[in-house]
C-alpha positions in Angstrom: 84.1 57.6 98.2 84.9 61.0 96.6 84.4 64.4 98.0 81.7 66.7 96.6 81.6 70.5 96.8 79.2 73.3 96.1 81.9 75.3 94.4 85.6 75.3 94.0 86.6 79.0 94.4 88.4 78.7 97.7 90.3 75.6 96.5 91.4 77.5 93.3 92.5 80.4 95.5 94.7 78.1 97.6 96.3 76.8 94.5 97.3 80.4 93.6 98.4 81.4 97.1 99.9 78.3 98.6 101.1 76.2 95.7 102.0 79.1 93.4 100.0 77.7 90.6 98.6 80.4 88.3 95.2 80.6 86.8 96.9 79.8 83.5 98.4 76.6 84.8 95.1 75.4 86.2 93.4 76.1 82.9 96.1 74.3 80.9 95.5 71.2 83.0 91.7 71.4 82.6 92.2 71.5 78.9 94.8 68.7 79.0 92.2 66.6 80.9 89.6 67.1 78.2 92.2 66.5 75.5 93.2 63.2 77.0 89.6 62.0 77.1 89.0 62.9 73.5 92.2 61.2 72.4 91.3 58.0 74.3 87.8 57.9 72.8 88.3 59.2 69.2 90.9 58.4 66.6 93.2 61.1 65.2 91.6 62.9 62.4 88.1 62.8 64.0 86.1 66.1 63.6 85.7 68.2 66.7 83.4 71.3 67.1 84.2 73.4 70.2 81.8 76.1 71.2 83.3 78.6 73.6 81.8 81.4 75.6 83.2 84.7 76.7 84.5 83.8 80.1 86.9 81.3 81.6 84.8 78.3 80.7 85.2 79.5 77.1 88.9 79.9 77.8 89.1 76.2 78.6 87.4 75.4 75.3 89.8 77.7 73.4 92.8 76.0 75.1 91.4 72.6 74.1 91.2 73.7 70.5 94.9 74.5 70.5 95.8 71.2 72.0 93.8 69.2 69.4 95.0 71.4 66.5 96.9 69.5 63.9 95.8 66.0 65.0 92.1 66.5 64.7 89.8 68.3 62.3 88.9 70.8 65.0 87.1 74.1 64.6 86.3 76.7 67.2 83.0 78.6 67.3 82.8 81.7 69.4 79.3 83.1 69.3 79.9 86.1 71.6 82.7 88.6 72.1 85.5 87.2 74.3 85.6 89.1 77.6 87.8 87.4 80.3 91.5 88.1 80.2 92.3 84.4 80.1 90.0 83.7 77.2 91.7 86.5 75.3 95.1 85.1 76.1 94.1 81.6 75.0 92.5 82.9 71.8 95.7 84.7 70.8 97.7 81.5 71.4 95.3 79.3 69.6 95.0 81.6 66.5 98.8 81.8 66.3 98.8 78.1 65.6 96.5 78.6 62.7 93.5 76.9 64.4 90.4 77.2 62.3 87.3 79.1 63.5 83.8 78.8 62.1 80.8 81.1 62.2 78.4 78.2 61.8 77.4 75.2 63.8 77.8 71.8 62.1 77.7 68.2 63.1 81.0 66.6 64.2 82.2 63.5 65.8 82.8 65.4 69.0 80.9 68.5 70.1 82.2 70.4 73.2 80.1 72.8 75.2 82.4 75.4 76.8 79.9 78.2 76.9 79.1 79.0 80.5 80.1 76.3 82.9 79.6 76.6 86.7 79.4 80.3 87.0 76.0 80.8 85.5 73.4 82.7 87.6 70.0 84.0 86.7 67.9 83.3 83.6 69.5 82.5 80.2 69.1 85.0 77.4 67.3 84.0 74.2 70.6 83.8 72.2 72.0 81.2 74.7 68.8 79.2 74.7 68.7 79.1 70.9 72.4 78.0 70.9 71.7 75.2 73.3 68.7 74.1 71.2 70.9 74.0 68.1 73.7 72.1 69.8 71.3 69.5 71.2 69.9 68.9 67.8 73.4 67.7 66.5 74.3 64.0 66.5 77.9 64.0 67.6 79.2 62.8 71.0 78.7 65.7 73.3 81.1 66.7 76.1 80.3 69.5 78.6 83.2 71.5 80.1 82.8 71.5 83.9 78.9 71.8 84.0 76.6 71.7 81.0 75.5 75.1 79.9 72.1 75.9 81.3 72.6 74.2 84.7 73.1 76.7 87.6 75.5 76.4 90.5 72.4 75.2 92.5 71.8 72.4 90.0 68.7 74.0 88.5 67.8 73.8 84.8 67.5 77.4 83.6 64.7 76.8 81.0 66.9 74.4 79.0 70.4 72.9 79.1 73.0 71.2 77.0 72.5 67.5 77.0 75.9 65.9 77.4 77.0 62.4 76.9 79.9 63.2 79.3 80.6 66.0 81.7 84.3 66.7 82.4 84.3 68.5 85.7 87.4 70.4 86.8 89.3 69.8 90.0 86.5 68.4 92.1 82.9 67.0 91.9 80.2 69.6 92.2 76.8 69.2 94.0 75.0 70.7 91.0 75.9 67.6 88.9 74.1 65.3 91.3 70.7 66.9 91.8 67.9 64.9 90.2 67.1 67.6 87.7 70.6 67.4 86.2 70.6 63.6 85.7 69.3 63.7 82.1 71.8 66.4 81.1 75.2 65.5 82.6 75.8 62.0 81.1 78.8 60.2 82.5 80.7 62.4 85.0 84.5 62.5 84.8 86.8 64.5 87.1 90.2 65.8 85.9 92.9 67.2 88.1 94.3 70.7 87.8 98.0 70.2 88.1 98.1 68.7 91.6 96.6 65.6 93.2 93.0 65.8 94.4 94.2 65.1 98.0 96.1 68.5 97.9 93.5 70.4 95.9 90.4 69.5 97.9 89.2 70.9 101.2 87.3 68.9 103.7 83.7 68.1 102.7 80.6 66.7 104.4 79.2 65.6 101.1 80.6 62.4 99.7 80.0 60.5 96.4 79.5 56.7 96.7 81.3 54.5 94.1 81.0 51.0 93.0 84.1 50.0 94.9 82.4 51.2 98.2 80.2 48.1 98.0 80.7 45.8 101.0 78.6 42.6 101.1 77.5 40.7 104.2 79.7 37.8 103.3 80.0 34.9 105.8 83.5 34.4 106.9 83.0 32.1 109.8 82.2 28.4 109.3 80.7 27.3 112.6 77.4 29.2 112.4 73.7 28.6 112.3 70.6 30.5 111.1 70.5 32.4 114.4 74.0 33.7 113.8 72.6 36.0 111.1 69.7 37.7 112.8 65.9 37.6 112.5 64.2 40.2 110.5 60.5 40.9 111.3 58.6 42.6 108.5 55.1 43.9 109.2 52.7 42.7 106.5 49.7 45.0 105.9 46.8 45.5 103.5 49.0 45.2 100.4 50.8 42.0 101.4 52.9 41.8 98.2 55.1 44.7 99.2 56.1 42.9 102.5 56.6 39.6 100.7 59.0 41.3 98.3 60.8 42.9 101.2 61.0 39.6 103.0 62.4 37.7 100.0 65.0 40.4 99.6 66.0 40.3 103.3 66.4 36.5 103.1 68.4 36.7 99.9 70.7 39.3 101.5 71.8 37.2 104.4 69.2 37.5 107.2 69.2 34.1 108.9 65.4 34.2 109.5 62.6 36.4 108.1 59.1 36.5 109.6 56.2 38.4 108.2 54.1 39.7 111.0 50.4 39.7 109.8 46.9 40.1 111.2 45.5 37.7 108.6 47.2 34.8 106.9 48.1 35.3 103.2 49.8 32.9 100.9 53.5 33.4 101.2 56.6 31.6 100.0 57.4 28.6 102.1 60.9 29.9 103.0 59.3 33.0 104.8 57.8 32.5 108.2 54.7 34.2 109.5 53.4 35.2 112.9 50.5 37.2 114.4 52.9 38.8 116.9 56.5 40.0 116.9 58.8 37.0 117.3 60.7 37.2 120.6 64.1 36.6 118.9 63.6 39.4 116.4 66.7 41.5 115.8 65.3 44.2 113.5 62.0 45.4 112.2 60.8 46.8 108.8 57.4 48.6 108.8 55.3 50.5 106.3 55.5 48.7 102.9 51.8 48.2 102.0 50.9 48.7 105.6 47.5 50.4 105.2 45.4 50.2 108.3 45.7 46.5 109.2 47.3 47.1 112.6 45.6 48.7 115.6 47.6 51.4 117.4 47.7 49.2 120.5 49.4 46.5 118.5 52.0 48.9 117.2 52.5 50.3 120.7 53.2 46.8 122.1 55.3 45.4 119.2 57.1 48.4 117.8 57.0 51.4 120.2 57.7 49.5 123.3 61.1 48.1 122.2 64.3 49.5 120.9 65.0 47.1 118.0 66.6 48.6 114.9 63.9 49.8 112.5 63.3 50.6 108.9 60.3 53.0 108.3 59.0 53.2 104.8 55.9 54.2 102.8 52.7 54.3 104.9 54.7 54.5 108.1 56.0 57.9 107.1 52.5 59.3 107.2 51.9 58.2 110.9 52.7 60.8 113.7 52.8 57.9 116.2 55.4 55.9 114.3 57.4 59.1 113.4 57.6 59.8 117.1 60.1 57.0 117.3 62.6 59.3 115.6 63.1 61.0 119.0 64.3 57.7 120.7 68.0 58.0 121.5 68.6 54.3 122.0 67.4 53.0 118.7 68.9 52.7 115.2 66.3 53.9 112.6 66.4 54.2 108.8 63.7 56.2 107.1 63.4 55.7 103.3 61.0 58.3 101.8 60.5 59.2 98.2 60.1 62.9 97.7 56.4 63.1 98.2 56.6 61.0 101.4 59.4 63.2 102.6 57.2 66.3 102.2 54.4 64.7 104.3 56.9 63.5 106.9 58.6 66.9 107.1 55.2 68.6 107.8 54.4 66.1 110.6 57.8 66.4 112.2 58.5 70.2 111.9 55.2 71.8 111.0 56.8 73.3 108.0 55.1 73.2 104.6 57.2 72.5 101.5 56.6 71.1 98.1 58.1 68.3 96.1 59.5 70.8 93.6 61.1 72.8 96.4 62.5 69.7 98.0 64.0 68.5 94.7 65.6 71.9 94.2 67.3 71.8 97.7 67.7 68.1 98.4 71.1 68.5 100.0 69.9 71.3 102.3 66.8 69.4 103.4 68.7 66.2 104.0 71.3 68.0 106.2 68.6 69.8 108.2 66.8 66.5 108.8 70.1 64.8 109.9 70.7 67.5 112.5 67.2 67.4 113.8 67.2 63.6 114.2 70.9 62.5 114.7 70.0 59.0 115.7 68.1 58.4 112.4 69.5 57.8 109.0 67.6 59.4 106.1 67.6 57.7 102.7 65.9 60.1 100.3 65.0 58.2 97.1 65.4 59.8 93.7 67.4 59.6 90.5 70.4 60.0 92.7 69.7 58.6 96.2 70.8 60.8 99.1 71.7 59.3 102.5 72.1 61.7 105.4 73.4 61.2 108.9 74.7 63.8 111.5 75.4 66.5 108.9 77.0 64.2 106.4 75.4 63.5 103.0 76.3 60.5 100.8 75.2 60.5 97.2 74.5 57.2 95.3 74.6 58.2 91.6 74.4 54.6 90.3 70.6 54.2 90.0 69.0 53.8 86.6 65.5 53.9 85.1 65.2 50.1 85.5 64.3 50.9 89.1 61.3 53.1 88.3 58.8 50.4 89.0 56.7 49.2 91.9 58.5 46.9 94.2 62.0 48.4 93.9 61.6 50.3 97.1 60.3 47.2 98.9 63.5 45.4 97.8 65.5 48.2 99.3 63.7 48.0 102.6 64.4 44.3 102.7 68.1 44.8 102.1 68.4 47.4 104.8 66.5 45.4 107.4 68.5 42.3 106.5 71.7 44.2 107.4 70.3 45.7 110.6 69.1 42.2 111.6 72.7 40.9 111.1 74.0 43.6 113.5 75.3 46.3 111.1 74.7 49.9 112.1 72.0 52.1 110.5 74.3 54.2 108.3 76.2 51.2 107.0 73.0 49.4 106.3 71.5 52.3 104.4 74.6 52.8 102.3 75.2 49.2 101.5 71.5 48.5 100.9 71.3 51.4 98.4 74.5 50.4 96.6 73.4 46.8 96.4 70.0 47.7 95.0 71.5 50.0 92.3 74.3 47.6 91.3 71.8 44.7 91.1 69.7 46.8 88.8 72.8 47.4 86.6 73.3 43.7 86.2 69.9 43.2 84.7 70.5 42.4 81.0 67.0 42.7 79.6 65.2 45.7 78.2 65.2 48.6 80.8 61.4 48.6 81.0 61.1 44.9 81.8 62.9 44.5 85.1 60.7 43.5 88.1 61.5 43.1 91.8 62.4 39.4 91.5 65.0 40.2 88.9 66.6 42.5 91.4 66.4 39.9 94.2 67.9 37.2 92.0 70.8 39.5 90.9 71.8 40.0 94.6 73.4 36.6 94.4 75.9 37.8 91.8 77.2 41.1 93.3 80.3 39.4 94.7 81.5 39.0 91.1 81.2 42.7 90.1 
């Protein structure tokens, strides 16, 4: 896991005051980090166009020009008058080396956006918007310095933004890079250090970035076991039974010893899934809501869900039910709720009485997730999206590994099955949500067909191969 921050001002200040590292030194290391990436990806002699703004983000780009000068066909485009002291200093140094400048934009092997960075606030002017449009029309490999121009510190797209293949962020990861709105603009995100290790640069943070190496699978290490050793997941099967069947198959594939579909009427189900008209007495976790509809009477839910304290996954239709959402107040129960944004808006209104919109939620995903986690400290929130957010007791975990393969019916049902499988095996709610989410996204990455073609069974089958990542 890596720490994520809203901004880095206080950490830069500590570098100046505690470690005696000047602004100049930090900037040199930022430029060196970008230089190293370009040298690793592009051979000497490749063409590079660097577009620098008038502030310190522009100064990073000017310093990068100097570092590449001589080895690469690099040219510097400065569309506005340089204003910051550091940008002026870097420009003097760079021009002294004989670096070339250009008044025109042109296609190059590498195109670097060092126009605005993370300090942008308010709306963009017409000149900036036109510049962004022209840069996006070029075909070279595009690198953004710190944050693509046009993305605010809050992660909002200010009319338009530079579309990067890679964003090189300085010193630490920023929240703005991981909001859903930014996903199509930031490309691959790479962090570079600023002259000292991240462990010394960074403050404490309650927002953490999940990585591939955080995956921990429910591997079986003991030999003397039986099916009861790995729990019994009970999945309520409602009007749209396919959703629950998918969840059940995922749960069984992910290590649950037994999986039962609780149903009011018998449907055709795979022979390796059991079915029952009541909650099995040896159940160790419940999943509820996928395709639920109105198949179950309230009295049935009172008896088989509300009257016990089994670990619980609430998804889809369950998140529209005031009765089921009242379970979030239970102090003796592990609960994971897995809404997509529209479901969260409905759930939020039921729980708090507050109106919000999907657009507002998406703009302030971190804030809403933290508020929810403080209101319901015994519940883990998994807020679906281009970047999944998991929140618990004020901490937020970001899973950025999702891809468009997952944008299809059934993916969320697989996720519910993964989480209930882990709960059934005795893992806690936070662990189950994190590992279920990581397993889902990494299974989607292992799909080798066209990205529009993946279905839920492809995901479920790929779970068998996650150990070999």
